[in-house]
N, C-alpha and C positions, 0 to 999 in steps of 0.2 A: 378519405371525408363519406363522408351523406349525402343526400344534398335536402334542399332544404325539403321538399316535397318529401323525403320521408321520414324526416328527421320528426315534420307536421305526424304522419302519419302511424312513427311506432310513438308522440304524444297521444293523439287516441288512442293507441292498443291500452297503454299503461293507464293512462285513467277510465278507461270502457274498469281491466283490474279492479283499480279504486275500489271503483261503485258495486264490488263484486263484496267486499269483505268484511268482516259482519262487522255492524258501528252503527250511528244512530245523528249521527252528520245528515241534512236535504242537501246541503252543499258542503261541496268538495276545494279546498282552498288550498292550491298549489301555489309556491314561493321561490316566485323568479330572482334569479341575483343573475347582474347584469352589470358589463359595463361600459355606460351610458353614454355618463363627463366626467367631467377629466375635474379635479383635485386643483384648487389654486393653485398660480401656478405650475403646471405639470401641460405644457400645451405638446407635446411630443407623447402623451398618450391617445391612440389612434382614432376611440368609442369605437367598438368594432357594435356593441349595443345598440346606436345610432340603426342599422340596418336589420341585424332581426329584430329587435323587440315589436316591432309591429305586426308580422306575421302573430305572434302568442293573443292578442286582441282577435284577430279575426277566425285561431282557430279554441280560444275558447268561444267565443256567434259558433260556429262552427259546429260545437260540439249540441253545444245547449238544444240547437235551434232544428242544422242535420240529422245528424247523427246522437239522436237521446241519449246518455243511461240510462240504465236499469230502474226500474221502480222513482226514475221522474227524481231524478238525482240534482241534481247542477251540478255545474263547474264553475272556479271564478280562483283568480288569478291575483296576489299579490308581489309591492315589487318591490327589490332587496340592492341597493346599487352598493359596489363595492367599488367601481374607481378602473377594475385594475389591477388591484392589487390584493394580497393572497392573505393575510391579515387581516384586513376589511372580509373577505371574503369568507375569513372563520369566524367574523366577527356574525357575520349578515347570515349564514347558517344556525346560529346555535339561538339568535334572535329572531326569528322566524316562528324555530324549533317552539319557541317561547310564545307565540299567534296559534299552535293549536292545527297546523299549517300538516293538507295532508299526502302533502312528497312536493318535493324539487325538482324544478329545470336549471340548467344549469351552474354554477360559470360559465364561461367559456373559457376566461384563460389555465384557472387551475384547477384543480379538481381530486385531488389527490388524499389531503387530510379533509377537505373538505366530504368526499364520499367515504370516508371512514368515521359522522360524525351522523352521518344520515346514518350510515347502520346502524349506528351503534345508540343513533332514536329508534333505530326502526319505525324508518321511512325512506321510502323508492326517490331516486336523483335519479335522471337524466341529464350527466356530462356536455358538453360541447365546445369544440374549439372552432371554429369557422376559417383563418388565417394561419395558425399558430403551429408546431411538429413540438412536443418535446421526447425526450429522452423514452415516459412512460408512453407506454401502444391505446394501451386499454381508457388513456383518454380522452383522444376522441372520441369515442363514443360509452361509454361508465355509468352503464345502469348498474343499478345497488341496491338488491328488495333488498330490505331485513324479515325477519319470519313473521304473517302474518299469525 
């Protein structure tokens, strides 16, 4: 497992890489896939996104003000709720792609299909798992970077 401080340092490195790609954007919007809400009637879902999501606002603010991206670019994010459901997560990956995002952070429960989609869209993805183990070791930290 990677600790939260190391995770956000990795996010900063990925974002710095995004700013070096040849593009015309002034602001890079990252799609953040989280499970912070429950579907109606599902009282069992623990909502791990509640403990993780607060850090992204701080990280983006720190990047924009303390560790600025090259050439004055800014970083922003948009949130996509997955409810901890793989099918919803896959749908949100596709919907974020239609919003012209620069990359993905998350999801936390699943990542295999989502990472394949991100790779197919030629977008970077950092997928993390906070306390859940899978038989796929690359889900703990999955970085999928397509060809720039």
